[in-house]
C-alpha positions in Angstrom: 87.0 79.7 183.5 85.3 81.1 186.5 86.5 82.1 189.9 84.4 81.3 193.0 84.7 81.0 196.8 84.9 77.3 197.5 83.5 77.7 201.0 80.3 79.4 199.8 77.2 77.3 200.3 76.2 77.6 196.7 78.3 77.7 193.6 75.4 78.9 191.4 74.6 77.2 188.2 77.9 75.7 187.0 76.8 72.1 186.3 78.1 70.0 183.5 81.8 70.7 183.9 84.2 68.3 182.3 87.0 68.9 184.7 87.6 70.8 187.9 91.1 71.6 189.2 91.4 72.0 193.0 95.2 71.6 193.2 96.7 72.3 196.6 93.6 74.0 198.0 91.9 71.4 200.1 94.9 71.1 202.5 93.8 74.4 204.1 90.3 73.1 205.1 89.1 70.8 207.9 87.5 67.4 207.0 83.9 68.6 207.1 84.6 71.6 204.9 86.6 69.4 202.4 83.6 67.0 202.3 81.2 70.0 201.5 83.5 71.4 198.9 84.0 68.0 197.2 80.2 67.3 197.3 79.6 70.6 195.5 82.4 69.8 193.0 80.8 66.4 192.4 77.4 68.1 191.6 79.2 70.6 189.3 80.8 67.9 187.2 79.0 66.4 184.2 78.6 62.7 184.0 82.0 61.1 184.0 83.8 64.4 184.7 87.2 64.6 186.3 88.5 66.1 189.5 92.2 67.0 189.8 93.8 67.5 193.2 97.3 68.2 194.4 99.7 65.4 195.2 99.3 65.9 199.0 95.5 65.8 198.9 93.2 62.9 199.2 89.5 62.1 199.3 90.0 59.0 201.4 87.5 58.6 204.3 85.2 61.3 203.0 82.6 58.9 201.6 82.4 60.5 198.1 81.5 59.1 194.7 84.7 59.3 192.8 86.9 56.6 191.3 90.6 57.1 191.7 92.6 56.9 188.5 96.3 56.9 187.8 97.9 57.7 184.4 101.7 58.0 184.2 102.0 58.6 187.9 99.4 61.4 187.8 96.4 60.8 190.1 92.9 62.1 189.4 89.4 61.2 190.2 86.4 60.4 188.0 82.9 61.3 189.0 80.8 58.1 189.3 77.2 59.5 189.8 
């Protein structure tokens, strides 16, 4: 586990992550900042890694490379790059 400031321009060398949890965090940011954070999260994930967001959060209309998945009413996103 590692704590970091999501709004920082660089997250350092944290590539290859299997899963990133950003539950109930993105709701506090504007669309542009959300896009930047999710772009960095996408880079930090390993191939086929997973992103978990809160129930009130969405990546719709942000133009990002994630596939939406649903398992037992839980929604998560899989990295596609």
